[in-house]
C-alpha positions in Angstrom: 8.5 -4.0 -18.4 10.9 -1.7 -16.8 8.5 -0.4 -14.1 8.7 -2.0 -10.7 5.8 -0.8 -8.5 6.4 -0.2 -4.8 4.2 -1.2 -1.8 0.6 -1.9 -2.7 0.8 -0.5 -6.2 0.1 -2.5 -9.4 1.0 -1.7 -13.0 -2.0 -2.5 -15.4 -2.7 -2.1 -19.0 -6.4 -1.3 -19.8 -8.2 -3.0 -22.6 -9.2 -0.6 -25.4 -12.9 -0.9 -26.3 -14.4 0.8 -29.2 -18.1 1.4 -29.5 -19.8 2.6 -32.7 -23.0 4.4 -33.0 -25.7 3.4 -35.5 -24.3 6.2 -37.8 -20.8 4.7 -37.6 -19.1 7.2 -35.3 -16.6 5.7 -32.9 -17.1 6.6 -29.3 -14.3 7.1 -26.8 -13.2 3.7 -25.3 -14.7 3.4 -21.8 -15.1 7.0 -20.8 -18.7 6.4 -19.8 -18.2 3.3 -17.8 -17.7 3.1 -14.1 -15.2 0.3 -14.3 -12.5 -0.9 -16.8 -10.9 -4.2 -17.6 -7.1 -4.5 -17.3 -4.3 -7.0 -17.4 -1.8 -6.9 -14.5 1.7 -6.4 -15.8 3.7 -6.0 -12.5 3.0 -6.1 -8.8 4.5 -4.4 -5.8 5.8 -6.5 -2.8 2.8 -5.6 -0.7 2.5 -3.4 2.4 3.7 -3.7 6.0 1.4 -3.7 9.0 2.0 -1.8 12.1 3.4 -4.9 13.7 5.8 -5.3 10.7 4.2 -8.2 9.1 4.2 -8.2 5.2 0.7 -8.5 3.6 1.3 -10.0 0.1 -0.7 -8.6 -2.8 -4.0 -10.5 -3.9 -3.2 -10.2 -7.6 -0.6 -11.8 -9.8 1.0 -10.9 -13.2 -1.3 -11.7 -16.1 -4.5 -11.6 -14.0 -7.4 -9.9 -15.7 -8.9 -7.4 -13.2 -11.8 -4.9 -12.9 -10.5 -1.4 -12.0 -12.4 1.6 -10.9 -12.6 4.1 -13.8 -10.4 7.1 -13.2 -8.1 5.3 -10.7 -4.4 5.5 -11.0 -1.8 7.5 -12.8 -1.1 6.8 -16.5 2.6 6.6 -17.5 4.7 5.7 -20.5 6.9 2.5 -20.4 8.8 2.7 -23.6 6.1 2.9 -26.3 3.4 1.4 -24.1 0.9 3.5 -22.0 0.3 1.7 -18.7 -1.4 2.8 -15.5 -0.2 2.5 -11.9 -3.0 1.9 -9.5 -3.3 0.9 -5.8 -4.4 -2.6 -5.1 -7.5 -1.0 -3.3 -8.6 0.4 -6.7 -8.9 -3.2 -8.0 -12.4 -4.4 -7.5 -12.2 -8.0 -8.7 -10.1 -10.6 -10.4 -11.9 -11.9 -13.5 -12.0 -15.6 -13.8 
């Protein structure tokens, strides 16, 4: 992983889900869902409050998280497609 996110940003890799219709057609991954499951690959250092205190991120590397669909910016890291999202776009950590 050569990307190091800044501030409250998190690098995630979405899980690819395929769905097939009764006729055997493959539907696009999660295009119809409101949320997506992803694995956290890298985490920024957090954000500073107005008083200068550092608020550490709530997620860690290798956490499985639920992210709002359409959130973030997709980028290439070598041969991998990853997405940079703000921590606020992460809805939950999956246990």
